[in-house]
C-alpha positions in Angstrom: 0.3 -14.2 -25.9 1.1 -16.6 -23.1 -1.6 -18.0 -20.8 -1.3 -20.1 -17.7 -2.2 -23.8 -17.7 -2.1 -26.0 -14.6 -0.4 -29.4 -14.8 -0.1 -32.1 -12.2 3.0 -32.0 -10.0 4.2 -35.5 -8.7 5.1 -33.8 -5.4 1.4 -33.4 -4.7 0.8 -29.8 -5.7 0.2 -28.0 -8.9 2.7 -26.3 -11.2 2.2 -23.7 -13.8 2.7 -24.4 -17.5 2.4 -21.6 -20.1 0.8 -22.1 -23.5 0.2 -19.8 -26.4 -3.4 -18.7 -26.3 -3.8 -19.4 -30.1 -2.6 -23.0 -29.7 -4.6 -24.0 -26.6 -7.5 -26.3 -27.1 -11.0 -25.5 -26.0 -10.7 -28.2 -23.3 -7.5 -26.7 -22.0 -9.0 -23.2 -21.9 -11.8 -24.5 -19.8 -9.2 -25.9 -17.4 -7.9 -22.5 -16.7 -11.1 -21.5 -14.9 -11.3 -24.7 -12.9 -7.8 -25.7 -11.8 -5.8 -23.8 -9.3 -2.2 -22.8 -8.8 -0.9 -24.0 -5.4 1.6 -21.9 -3.5 3.0 -21.7 0.0 1.9 -18.0 0.1 0.0 -15.4 -1.9 1.1 -11.8 -1.2 -1.5 -9.2 -2.3 0.0 -5.8 -3.0 3.0 -4.8 -5.0 4.2 -1.8 -3.0 7.2 -1.8 -0.6 5.4 -3.9 2.0 4.3 -6.6 -0.4 7.6 -6.7 -2.2 9.5 -7.0 1.0 7.2 -9.8 2.3 7.5 -11.7 -1.0 11.3 -11.3 -1.0 11.7 -12.7 2.5 9.3 -15.6 1.8 11.5 -16.3 -1.3 14.6 -16.1 0.8 13.2 -18.9 3.0 12.7 -20.8 -0.3 8.9 -20.7 0.0 6.8 -20.8 -3.1 5.2 -17.3 -3.2 3.3 -15.3 -5.8 3.0 -11.6 -5.5 -0.1 -10.0 -7.0 0.7 -6.5 -8.1 -2.5 -4.6 -9.0 -1.0 -1.1 -9.1 -0.8 1.8 -9.5 1.3 2.3 -6.3 0.4 5.0 -3.8 3.7 6.7 -4.5 3.1 6.8 -8.2 2.5 10.6 -8.6 5.4 11.4 -6.3 8.6 12.8 -7.8 10.8 11.5 -5.0 10.8 9.3 -1.9 12.9 10.8 0.9 14.8 9.4 3.9 15.2 5.9 2.6 18.6 4.9 4.0 21.2 4.8 1.3 18.8 6.1 -1.3 17.8 9.6 -0.4 16.2 10.9 -2.5 15.0 8.3 -5.0 12.4 8.2 -7.6 9.7 5.8 -6.1 9.2 4.1 -9.4 12.9 3.3 -9.5 12.8 2.0 -6.0 9.9 -0.4 -6.9 11.6 -1.4 -10.1 14.8 -2.3 -8.2 12.8 -4.4 -5.7 10.9 -6.2 -8.6 14.2 -7.1 -10.2 15.6 -8.4 -7.0 12.5 -10.5 -6.4 12.7 -12.0 -9.9 16.1 -13.4 -9.0 14.5 -15.9 -6.5 13.4 -19.1 -8.3 10.5 -19.8 -5.9 9.0 -16.3 -6.4 6.6 -15.1 -9.1 5.2 -11.7 -9.6 1.9 -11.2 -11.5 0.4 -7.9 -12.6 -3.2 -8.4 -11.7 -5.8 -7.4 -9.1 -7.2 -9.7 -6.4 -10.9 -9.5 -6.5 -11.9 -12.0 -3.8 -10.5 -14.2 -1.0 -11.9 -17.0 1.0 -10.7 -19.6 3.5 -11.6 -23.2 2.7 -10.2 -24.6 5.9 -7.2 -24.3 8.2 -4.2 -23.4 6.1 -6.1 -23.3 2.9 -6.9 -19.9 1.2 -8.2 -19.2 -2.2 -7.7 -15.8 -3.9 -9.5 -15.0 -7.1 -7.8 -12.6 -9.5 -9.4 -10.3 -12.1 -9.1 -12.8 -15.0 -11.1 -15.4 -13.0 -8.2 -17.7 -12.1 -8.1 -18.9 -8.5 -4.8 -19.1 -6.6 -4.7 -21.5 -3.7 -2.2 -21.1 -0.9 -1.4 -22.1 2.7 -0.8 -18.5 3.8 -1.9 -15.1 2.8 -0.2 -11.7 3.2 -2.3 -8.6 2.8 -0.3 -5.5 1.8 -3.2 -3.8 0.1 -2.4 -0.2 1.1 -4.6 2.8 1.2 -6.2 5.1 -1.3 -5.8 8.9 -0.7 -8.7 11.2 -1.2 -7.7 14.4 -3.0 -9.5 17.7 -2.2 -12.0 18.9 -4.9 -9.7 21.6 -6.3 -8.9 22.1 -10.0 -5.2 21.3 -10.7 -4.6 19.2 -7.6 -3.8 16.1 -9.7 -1.3 18.1 -11.8 0.6 19.3 -8.7 0.2 16.1 -6.5 3.6 14.7 -5.7 5.5 17.8 -6.9 4.3 20.7 -4.8 1.1 19.3 -3.3 1.4 16.6 -0.7 -0.6 14.7 1.9 2.2 13.7 4.4 4.0 16.3 6.4 6.5 13.8 7.7 7.4 12.6 4.2 7.6 16.0 2.5 7.7 18.6 5.2 11.4 19.2 4.7 10.6 20.6 1.2 8.5 23.3 2.9 11.4 24.8 4.7 11.2 28.6 4.9 8.3 28.7 2.4 4.7 29.7 2.3 2.3 26.8 2.7 -1.5 26.4 2.3 -3.2 23.5 4.0 -6.4 22.3 2.3 -9.0 20.7 4.6 -11.8 21.4 7.0 -11.7 18.6 9.6 -10.3 19.4 13.1 -7.1 17.4 12.3 -6.0 20.2 9.9 -5.1 22.3 12.9 -2.5 19.8 13.9 -1.2 19.5 10.4 -0.8 23.3 10.2 1.1 23.5 13.5 3.4 20.6 12.6 4.4 22.4 9.4 6.1 25.1 11.5 9.0 22.6 11.9 9.8 23.9 8.4 7.4 26.4 6.9 7.7 30.2 7.2 4.0 30.9 6.8 0.9 28.6 7.0 -2.7 29.2 5.9 -5.7 26.9 6.2 -8.2 27.0 3.4 -11.4 24.9 3.8 -13.6 23.7 0.9 -16.2 26.3 1.6 -17.2 24.4 4.7 -17.1 25.6 8.3 -13.9 24.5 10.0 -14.9 21.5 12.2 -12.4 22.3 15.0 -13.6 23.8 18.3 -12.6 27.0 20.1 -9.5 25.3 21.4 -8.3 24.6 17.8 -9.1 28.1 16.7 -7.2 29.7 19.7 -4.1 27.6 18.9 -4.2 28.6 15.3 -4.6 32.2 16.2 -1.7 32.0 18.7 0.7 30.8 16.0 -0.5 33.2 13.3 -2.2 30.5 11.1 -4.9 32.2 9.0 -8.1 30.3 8.7 -9.9 31.0 5.4 -13.4 29.4 5.3 -13.8 29.7 1.5 -13.8 27.2 -1.3 -10.4 26.7 -2.9 -11.2 26.6 -6.6 -7.9 26.2 -8.4 -4.1 25.7 -7.9 -2.4 28.4 -9.9 0.9 27.8 -11.8 2.6 24.9 -13.5 3.8 21.7 -11.8 6.9 22.5 -9.8 6.0 26.2 -10.1 3.0 26.6 -7.8 2.1 30.3 -7.4 -1.0 30.2 -5.2 -4.5 29.0 -4.5 -7.4 30.8 -6.2 -10.6 31.0 -4.2 -14.1 30.7 -5.7 -14.6 34.5 -5.2 -11.7 35.2 -7.5 -9.2 36.2 -4.8 -6.1 34.1 -4.4 -3.6 33.2 -1.7 0.1 33.2 -2.7 1.9 30.0 -1.7 4.8 27.8 -2.7 3.5 24.4 -1.5 0.1 22.8 -0.6 -0.5 20.1 1.9 -3.9 18.5 2.2 -5.7 16.5 4.9 -9.0 15.1 3.7 -9.1 11.3 4.1 -7.4 8.1 3.2 -9.1 4.8 2.9 -7.5 1.5 3.9 -8.1 -1.2 1.2 -9.6 -3.9 3.4 -12.1 -5.6 1.1 -10.2 -8.9 1.1 -9.6 -8.7 4.9 -13.4 -8.2 5.4 -14.2 -11.2 3.2 -11.9 -13.3 5.3 -13.3 -12.0 8.6 -10.2 -10.2 9.8 -10.6 -7.8 12.7 -10.3 -4.1 11.8 -9.4 -1.1 14.0 -11.8 1.7 14.8 -10.1 3.7 12.0 -10.7 0.8 9.5 -7.1 -0.5 9.4 -6.2 -4.1 9.5 -5.5 -5.2 13.1 -2.2 -7.1 13.5 -0.1 -8.2 16.4 3.6 -7.3 16.9 4.6 -10.0 14.4 2.1 -8.9 11.7 -0.5 -11.7 12.4 -4.1 -10.8 11.8 -7.0 -12.2 13.8 -7.4 -15.0 11.2 -4.8 -17.7 11.6 -2.6 -17.9 8.5 -3.3 -14.3 7.3 -0.7 -11.6 7.8 -0.9 -7.8 7.3 1.8 -5.3 6.4 2.2 -1.7 5.2 -0.1 1.2 5.2 -3.2 -1.0 5.5 -2.1 -1.6 9.2 -2.1 1.0 12.0 0.8 3.4 12.6 2.9 6.0 10.8 2.8 5.6 7.1 6.3 5.8 5.7 7.8 3.7 2.9 10.6 2.7 5.2 8.1 1.4 7.8 6.0 -0.3 5.1 9.1 -2.2 3.9 10.0 -3.1 7.5 6.5 -4.4 8.2 6.6 -6.4 5.0 9.9 -7.9 6.1 8.4 -8.9 9.4 5.3 -10.3 7.8 7.2 -12.3 5.3 9.6 -13.8 7.8 6.8 -14.6 10.3 4.8 -16.2 7.5 7.7 -18.3 6.3 8.6 -19.6 9.8 4.9 -20.5 10.3 5.3 -23.1 7.6 8.1 -25.0 9.4 7.1 -28.6 10.2 4.4 -28.8 7.5 4.6 -31.4 4.7 5.8 -30.4 1.3 2.9 -29.1 -0.9 4.6 -27.3 -3.8 7.7 -27.6 -5.9 9.5 -25.5 -3.2 11.9 -27.3 -0.8 10.4 -29.1 2.2 10.1 -26.6 5.1 12.4 -27.1 8.1 11.1 -28.9 11.2 9.1 -26.8 13.7 11.5 -26.0 16.6 8.5 -25.6 19.0 7.4 -29.2 18.2 10.9 -30.7 18.1 12.2 -29.0 21.2 9.3 -28.9 23.6 
């Protein structure tokens, strides 16, 4: 088993050596918990946004380490749709391709680990702690930490998720064309989800979790106008095999035939690191960024689903690209720190 060991770099930074755990001395093992790996940037998150950000930092020949804690949000999904030139594509294949492409850049490293803490030690000096206790120091930090989707409390939902049960109408609504759809949820927002589905669906029914629908009379009138049945009973089980959904069984034994399920419960932006760093968040709990993916903390960038806006893999990759390029350009004019090439001069300083 290979383990990292820090060694001095004559250029002023720190490089990574790898030693077999069985051959490392006790003194060297203690070094692993005290020394740091220096990088131009640490990217947290191995989804499309993080991979894009790391790739573009690497294309600027910046020393970048990508922390891929997995599993990806798209993991349960059979196919990603609408990705230009790759429609449809298995999301695992899409990520594997991106990982292979990233590995071709000599200044980029990808590590399968989870970031557990982050702090700023001064301007342009960030330290990220990973789950084995090692600390990674960097001049810049890109947060592409994504969101976690909350599944409705219905038996069988995990078996069907990504095949015939979905959370995003934009991503997977096309698969509902001319079919019967049940929407699981009870918040007022499910009325909008149900109406949006008429771009594709033949029939739409809302089933709450045994709770009273939280929409007001306006929502109820709109649903009634468009023939959306509102069933305020608990959905107990999805009936049928994956790719062969037959319906939703209610807790009273009755069931509603359907071909697909969409759900709208909640999703939770993963902002623990952003909070530790003091980054500003939106009212919805997303990471606030400007139009070049800068957060409120100088030197920290945000990209992907953790930031506000439509959540699509294409946009996540685009935001990651913007964050990576903006981050790389911010290093121009700074002295060499790592074994990566010296950054270019800062045009703003050189051409006032």
